[in-house]
C-alpha positions as CSV (number, residue, x, y, z in Angstrom):
1,M,118.6,126.2,128.9
2,T,121.3,124.5,131.8
3,S,123.7,126.4,133.6
4,S,125.6,125.0,130.9
5,L,124.3,126.6,128.3
6,V,124.4,130.5,130.2
7,A,127.2,132.2,129.0
8,E,129.7,133.0,132.2
9,S,131.0,136.5,130.1
10,P,130.0,138.6,127.7
11,L,133.3,137.7,125.7
12,Q,132.7,134.3,124.8
13,T,132.7,133.5,121.3
14,S,132.6,131.0,118.9
15,T,133.3,127.0,120.0
16,A,135.4,128.2,122.3
17,G,132.3,129.8,124.3
18,F,130.2,126.1,124.0
19,D,132.2,123.6,125.8
20,D,131.0,119.9,125.3
21,D,128.1,119.7,128.2
22,A,126.5,123.0,126.4
23,W,126.7,121.8,122.7
24,D,125.3,118.6,124.2
25,D,122.5,120.0,126.1
26,L,121.5,121.9,122.8
27,L,121.4,118.8,120.9
28,N,119.2,117.0,123.7
29,Y,116.8,119.6,123.4
30,I,117.1,119.5,119.5
31,E,116.5,115.5,120.0
32,E,113.3,116.8,121.5
33,R,112.3,119.2,119.0
34,R,112.0,121.9,121.4
35,V,114.3,124.1,119.5
36,I,113.4,126.2,116.1
37,P,116.2,128.0,114.2
38,I,115.0,131.6,112.7
39,L,117.6,131.8,109.7
40,G,118.7,135.0,108.3
41,P,120.7,136.3,105.4
42,E,124.1,135.9,106.6
43,L,123.3,131.9,105.3
44,L,122.6,132.8,102.2
45,R,125.9,132.4,100.1
46,V,125.7,131.8,96.7
47,E,127.7,131.0,93.4
48,T,127.4,134.0,91.2
49,E,129.3,134.9,88.2
50,T,132.2,136.6,90.0
51,G,132.3,134.0,93.1
52,P,130.8,132.9,95.8
53,R,128.3,135.9,97.7
54,L,125.5,136.8,99.9
55,L,122.3,136.5,98.1
56,Y,121.2,140.0,99.2
57,D,124.4,142.0,98.5
58,W,124.0,140.4,94.8
59,V,120.3,141.1,94.8
60,A,121.3,144.5,96.1
61,E,123.9,145.1,92.7
62,K,121.6,143.7,90.1
63,L,118.7,145.8,91.9
64,A,120.6,149.3,91.3
65,V,121.6,148.8,87.9
66,R,117.2,147.5,87.5
67,L,116.5,150.8,88.9
68,S,119.0,152.8,87.4
69,V,120.5,153.7,90.8
70,P,123.7,156.0,90.2
71,S,126.7,153.5,92.0
72,G,127.5,158.0,93.0
73,V,124.7,158.1,95.4
74,L,125.1,154.8,97.5
75,P,127.4,154.0,100.1
76,K,130.3,151.9,99.7
77,G,129.1,148.3,100.5
78,Y,126.0,149.0,99.9
79,N,122.7,146.6,100.9
80,L,119.1,146.5,99.9
81,N,117.9,149.3,102.1
82,D,120.3,151.6,100.4
83,V,119.2,151.1,97.0
84,V,115.7,151.1,97.9
85,C,115.9,154.4,100.0
86,A,117.9,156.1,97.2
87,Y,115.3,155.1,94.4
88,L,112.8,156.8,96.5
89,G,114.9,159.4,97.0
90,A,114.9,160.0,93.5
91,R,111.3,160.3,93.6
92,G,110.5,156.5,92.4
93,R,107.5,154.0,92.8
94,R,108.5,151.9,96.1
95,E,106.6,149.4,94.1
96,D,108.7,149.1,91.3
97,A,111.5,147.7,93.6
98,Y,109.7,144.4,94.4
99,T,108.4,143.6,90.9
100,R,112.1,143.7,89.7
101,I,113.7,141.8,92.7
102,R,111.2,139.2,91.7
103,S,112.4,139.1,88.1
104,I,116.0,139.4,89.3
105,L,115.5,136.3,91.2
106,R,113.4,134.4,88.5
107,E,116.1,134.7,85.7
108,A,118.5,133.2,88.0
109,T,119.5,129.8,89.4
110,F,120.8,129.1,93.1
111,A,121.8,126.1,94.5
112,P,120.7,126.5,98.4
113,S,124.5,126.8,100.4
114,T,125.9,124.5,102.3
115,A,124.7,125.9,105.9
116,L,121.2,125.8,104.8
117,R,121.6,122.1,103.2
118,Q,123.1,121.2,106.7
119,L,120.5,122.6,108.4
120,A,118.2,120.6,106.4
121,Q,119.7,117.4,107.1
122,I,119.5,118.1,111.6
123,T,115.9,116.1,110.7
124,D,114.8,116.7,114.3
125,F,113.9,120.4,113.1
126,D,110.3,120.5,111.8
127,L,109.7,124.0,111.9
128,F,111.8,126.7,110.5
129,V,111.3,130.8,110.6
130,T,113.0,132.6,108.4
131,T,113.4,136.2,108.0
132,T,114.4,135.9,104.6
133,F,112.3,135.8,101.3
134,D,113.7,133.4,99.3
135,S,112.8,129.6,98.5
136,L,116.5,128.4,98.9
137,L,115.8,126.7,102.4
138,E,112.5,125.4,101.4
139,S,114.9,124.0,98.6
140,A,117.3,122.8,100.5
141,I,115.4,120.9,103.0
142,N,112.9,119.3,99.5
143,E,116.4,117.9,98.2
144,V,118.0,116.6,101.5
145,R,114.9,114.9,102.9
146,F,112.5,114.2,99.7
147,S,115.0,113.8,97.1
148,G,113.8,117.3,95.4
149,A,109.6,116.7,95.7
150,Q,107.9,119.5,97.1
151,S,107.1,118.2,100.3
152,T,107.7,121.0,102.4
153,E,104.9,123.4,103.7
154,V,105.4,127.0,103.2
155,I,103.7,129.9,105.1
156,A,104.5,133.6,104.2
157,Y,103.3,136.2,106.9
158,A,102.4,139.9,105.8
159,P,100.3,142.5,107.6
160,N,97.9,142.8,104.9
161,R,97.4,139.0,105.1
162,V,98.2,137.1,108.2
163,A,99.4,133.2,108.0
164,D,99.2,131.1,111.6
165,L,100.8,127.6,111.5
166,G,97.7,125.4,110.6
167,T,98.1,123.1,113.2
168,E,100.3,122.7,116.7
169,R,103.6,121.6,116.1
170,A,103.1,118.3,117.9
171,Q,101.1,117.2,114.7
172,F,102.8,118.5,112.3
173,T,103.4,115.8,109.7
174,R,105.5,117.0,107.3
175,P,108.4,120.4,107.7
176,V,107.7,123.8,108.0
177,V,109.4,127.0,107.0
178,Y,107.7,129.9,108.1
179,H,108.6,133.1,106.2
180,L,108.3,135.8,109.1
181,L,109.3,138.9,106.9
182,G,107.3,137.8,103.6
183,K,108.0,136.1,101.0
184,L,108.8,137.1,97.7
185,S,106.4,138.9,95.4
186,A,105.5,140.8,92.8
187,S,103.6,142.7,95.6
188,P,105.2,144.5,98.5
189,T,104.3,141.8,100.6
190,Y,107.7,141.3,101.9
191,V,110.8,143.1,103.8
192,I,113.5,144.6,101.6
193,S,113.7,148.3,103.7
194,D,114.2,149.5,107.3
195,E,110.9,150.9,106.6
196,D,109.6,147.6,105.8
197,T,111.4,146.0,108.7
198,M,109.4,148.3,111.0
199,E,105.9,147.8,109.5
200,F,106.8,144.1,109.6
201,V,107.5,144.5,113.5
202,C,105.2,146.8,114.2
203,A,102.1,144.2,112.5
204,L,103.5,141.3,114.1
205,Q,103.2,143.1,118.0
206,S,99.5,144.1,117.3
207,E,97.1,141.8,119.1
208,H,95.1,141.5,115.4
209,L,97.8,140.6,113.3
210,T,100.0,138.2,115.3
211,P,100.2,135.0,114.4
212,G,99.5,133.3,117.4
213,K,100.1,129.7,117.1
214,L,103.3,130.6,115.8
215,F,104.5,132.8,118.7
216,H,103.0,130.2,120.9
217,E,106.0,127.8,119.7
218,L,108.0,130.8,119.9
219,E,107.5,131.3,123.1
220,H,108.1,127.8,124.5
221,S,110.7,126.7,122.7
222,H,114.9,126.9,122.2
223,L,115.6,129.3,119.4
224,L,118.6,129.4,117.9
225,V,119.0,133.1,115.7
226,V,121.6,132.2,113.1
227,G,122.8,134.2,110.4
228,G,120.2,137.5,111.4
229,T,121.6,140.5,110.3
230,F,119.3,143.1,112.7
231,S,121.2,146.4,114.2
232,N,121.3,146.5,118.1
233,W,118.1,147.3,119.0
234,L,116.2,145.7,116.3
235,T,117.5,142.5,118.1
236,R,116.7,143.4,121.7
237,F,112.8,144.1,120.4
238,F,112.9,140.9,118.5
239,L,114.0,138.9,121.5
240,R,111.4,140.4,124.0
241,M,108.9,139.6,121.3
242,T,109.0,136.4,120.5
243,K,109.5,135.7,124.4
244,R,106.4,137.8,125.2
245,R,107.8,138.7,128.5
246,R,110.4,140.6,130.0
247,L,114.2,139.2,128.7
248,S,115.1,139.6,132.6
249,D,112.0,137.2,134.3
250,P,113.0,133.5,134.8
251,R,112.6,131.3,132.1
252,E,113.1,127.5,130.8
253,V,114.0,128.4,127.4
254,G,116.9,130.4,126.0
255,E,118.3,131.8,122.4
256,V,121.5,131.4,120.7
257,L,122.6,134.3,118.5
258,A,125.0,133.3,115.8
259,D,125.9,136.0,113.3
260,D,128.6,137.9,111.7
261,H,128.4,140.8,113.5
262,S,126.3,141.2,116.7
263,M,129.7,139.9,119.2
264,R,131.2,143.4,117.5
265,D,128.4,145.3,119.3
266,E,130.0,146.2,122.7
267,L,126.5,147.4,124.2
268,L,124.0,144.4,122.8
269,V,126.6,142.4,124.1
270,Q,126.8,144.3,127.5
271,F,122.9,144.6,127.4
272,L,122.0,140.5,126.6
273,H,125.0,139.9,129.5
274,Q,123.2,141.8,132.2
275,V,119.7,141.6,131.1
276,S,119.0,138.0,129.8
277,A,121.2,135.0,131.2
278,R,119.6,132.6,128.8
279,T,120.6,134.2,125.9
280,R,124.2,132.9,124.3
281,M,126.3,134.4,121.7
282,F,128.5,132.5,119.0
283,S,130.6,134.5,116.5
284,G,129.9,133.1,113.0
285,A,126.3,132.2,111.9
286,E,128.0,129.6,108.9
287,A,130.6,128.2,111.5
288,F,127.7,127.7,113.9
289,V,126.2,125.4,111.9
290,A,128.7,123.6,110.5
291,E,130.1,122.8,114.3
292,L,126.4,122.2,115.2
293,H,125.8,119.8,111.9
294,R,129.1,118.1,112.8
295,R,128.1,117.2,116.1
296,W,124.4,115.9,115.8
297,M,125.6,113.9,112.5
298,A,128.3,112.4,115.0
299,R,125.7,111.2,118.0
300,R,123.1,109.7,115.5
301,G,125.6,107.6,113.1
302,P,125.8,106.8,110.2
303,A,123.4,104.5,110.0
304,K,120.5,107.5,110.5
305,M,122.5,110.2,108.0
306,V,120.4,111.3,106.0
307,G,121.4,110.4,102.5
308,A,123.8,107.2,104.0
309,G,122.0,104.5,103.2
310,A,118.8,105.1,105.8
311,P,116.1,102.6,106.0
312,T,113.1,103.4,103.8
313,R,110.8,105.9,105.7
314,F,107.5,107.8,104.9
315,A,108.1,110.8,102.8
316,P,105.3,113.0,102.9
317,P,103.2,113.6,99.6
318,E,104.1,116.9,97.2
319,R,101.3,119.5,97.8
320,E,100.3,119.1,94.0
321,M,99.7,116.0,92.9
322,A,101.6,115.1,89.5
323,D,99.6,113.5,86.5
324,H,99.2,110.2,86.7
325,A,100.2,109.5,90.1
326,V,97.9,106.5,91.8
327,F,95.4,108.1,93.8
328,I,95.1,106.9,98.1
329,S,92.0,107.4,99.5
330,Y,91.8,106.5,103.2
331,A,90.0,107.7,106.4
332,R,92.4,109.9,108.9
333,E,92.4,107.4,111.3
334,D,94.0,105.1,109.0
335,L,97.2,107.3,108.7
336,A,99.8,105.7,109.6
337,A,99.2,102.6,107.5
338,V,98.6,104.9,104.6
339,Q,102.2,106.7,105.4
340,K,103.4,103.1,105.3
341,L,102.2,102.0,102.0
342,K,102.9,105.2,100.2
343,A,106.7,104.7,101.7
344,G,106.8,101.1,100.0
345,L,105.6,102.2,96.9
346,D,108.5,105.1,97.1
347,A,110.7,102.9,97.7
348,A,109.9,100.5,94.7
349,G,110.0,104.1,92.6
350,I,105.7,104.2,91.9
351,N,104.6,107.8,92.4
352,A,102.0,107.6,95.1
353,W,100.0,110.5,96.3
354,F,97.3,111.1,98.9
355,D,95.8,114.2,100.5
356,M,97.7,114.6,103.7
357,D,97.1,118.2,105.2
358,R,92.9,118.1,105.0
359,L,93.3,122.1,106.5
360,A,91.5,123.8,103.5
361,S,87.7,123.6,103.4
362,G,85.1,124.6,101.0
363,D,84.5,124.0,97.6
364,D,88.0,125.1,96.3
365,F,89.4,122.1,98.4
366,A,86.8,120.0,96.9
367,R,87.2,120.6,93.3
368,K,90.8,120.2,93.5
369,I,90.5,116.7,95.3
370,Q,87.9,115.4,92.0
371,Q,90.6,117.1,90.0
372,N,93.3,114.6,91.3
373,V,90.8,111.7,91.3
374,G,89.9,112.7,87.4
375,K,93.1,112.4,86.4
376,C,95.2,109.6,88.8
377,S,96.3,106.8,86.8
378,F,94.8,104.1,89.4
379,F,92.6,104.9,92.7
380,I,93.6,103.0,95.7
381,P,90.7,102.9,98.3
382,V,92.0,102.1,101.5
383,I,89.2,100.1,103.3
384,S,89.8,99.3,106.9
385,G,87.6,99.0,110.1
386,T,87.7,102.3,110.3
387,T,85.8,103.0,107.0
388,Q,83.3,100.0,108.6
389,R,82.2,102.2,111.2
390,R,82.0,105.5,109.8
391,V,78.9,105.7,107.2
392,E,80.1,109.0,106.4
393,G,83.7,110.6,105.6
394,W,85.6,112.3,103.3
395,F,86.7,109.6,102.0
396,R,83.4,108.4,100.8
397,R,83.0,111.8,98.4
398,E,86.2,110.3,96.8
399,W,85.1,106.7,96.6
400,N,81.9,108.1,94.4
401,W,84.3,110.0,92.1
402,A,86.2,107.8,91.6
403,V,83.4,105.5,90.3
404,D,81.8,107.9,88.4
405,R,85.2,108.3,86.5
406,T,84.6,104.5,85.8
407,Q,81.7,105.5,83.9
408,G,83.7,106.5,81.1
409,M,85.8,103.4,81.0
410,A,85.5,100.2,78.9
411,H,84.1,97.1,80.6
412,G,86.4,95.7,83.1
413,A,89.4,97.9,82.5
414,A,91.2,98.4,85.9
415,F,91.4,101.4,87.5
416,I,90.0,100.7,91.3
417,L,92.6,98.8,93.4
418,P,91.0,97.8,97.0
419,V,93.6,98.0,99.4
420,C,92.7,96.3,103.1
421,V,95.3,97.1,106.0
422,D,93.3,95.1,108.7
423,S,91.0,92.1,109.2
424,T,88.2,93.4,107.4
425,P,86.3,91.2,105.4
426,E,85.0,91.5,101.9
427,I,81.4,90.0,102.6
428,G,79.2,93.0,104.3
429,A,81.7,95.7,103.4
430,L,80.4,99.0,103.1
431,V,81.9,99.9,100.1
432,P,80.1,100.6,96.1
433,D,79.1,97.5,94.5
434,L,82.2,98.3,92.1
435,F,84.9,97.9,94.8
436,M,83.4,94.3,95.2
437,K,83.6,93.3,91.6
438,A,87.3,94.4,92.3
439,H,90.4,92.4,93.4
440,W,91.2,92.9,97.4
441,T,94.5,92.7,98.0
442,R,95.3,92.7,101.8
443,L,98.3,94.8,103.1
444,V,98.1,94.4,107.0
445,G,99.1,97.8,108.4
446,G,99.7,99.2,105.2
447,E,103.0,97.0,104.5
448,V,103.1,96.6,100.9
449,T,104.3,93.3,99.3
450,P,106.4,92.2,96.2
451,E,103.5,90.8,94.8
452,F,101.4,93.9,94.8
453,V,104.3,95.8,93.4
454,A,104.7,93.6,90.9
455,R,101.0,93.9,90.0
456,L,101.1,97.6,89.9
457,K,104.1,98.3,88.3
458,E,102.8,95.7,85.4
459,L,99.2,97.5,85.4
460,L,101.6,101.2,85.1
461,S,103.4,100.0,82.2
462,A,100.2,99.1,80.1
463,R,99.2,102.2,80.5
464,R,102.0,104.1,79.0
């Protein structure tokens, strides 16, 4: 970071420690997508039957009851680790704790906290790393950016199941939430105790168990470590692990630690001040997010704020296709036109879906796509100069599956609705014969017309 982002004193805290130049530098990095937020439990404030509480504190209380751990053996202000250790000390099975927590959260309905929703509104963030096991961050992003549609990609790490980013960050087509310490499950594949933390951290430093693409992004990005609960030495190890070099070595990227406890740890503050000049500290996780959100929104302006009458934009399709959605089949090179096509249909209230990731392979992937072709309401093959040049391609499988489905339909029934996104002529087009018998709609560049929307709505209404 620039000099204005480097702490002059280990005692600089809160907003006073970040002058306007420092905030502007941070916002510039965010707008250039050079910043990755790493979020922790202090941002999980939820409304419970007894009022606002941090989620992990509430879960610890419920878990103690589910595991029959007497309150007398627990310290004042106990946490999840205390409950788990007390249960193990009474010869309980470690596996029981994970499935009980899953049940506790399945029975609860919590809305994402204000801080998570504020971070989700900062649309320049496309990769979020979380050290929590809940799904509240994913929910916040889906609600704020996609009106609740399940469009965020979620990846979870576990030492026995290494999962990495599917592609380089520059090629992301949807926001990604990466659960670095595992995700809620009935299996012991996520962190709920200090012992779990040790196992995960050791695994993440192993050459064969490290998610390489993720750590490449962490190494070369500025990091906002917000709301974490790591102790002194674990914080040091974590920063060293993400940067993959000595913290005292010269580097172009830095970190912000914003939480409710680190500034009170004099040894940690002194260590970072002396050794890691690129690390800044901020007192208060929620306060930091609120100030960052305020400044980002002010910079963007009302017209660009999420949910404030912004122009229609492409929202990635949900991971799973809804029943009776409109299926869009396309060649990868036409993705930009297809995104515009879907955005136009979304704006008209038409549920459209296409496979955007295409990261999976094998029979399971083929079966999923074939099933979607089999249950969609209408099939839109996107025809272009690209499809003319490619005599082979995955889209041709989809086209053939659509043709096969029509064999069980009444003669003349509308199902396949060809859309051409450029000037490719119908005569000589390399498409199935059935496509030639259907009416083609020309939507240049994927720009949806009122006439096409009206026709599709009429067909959908007739199907109901």
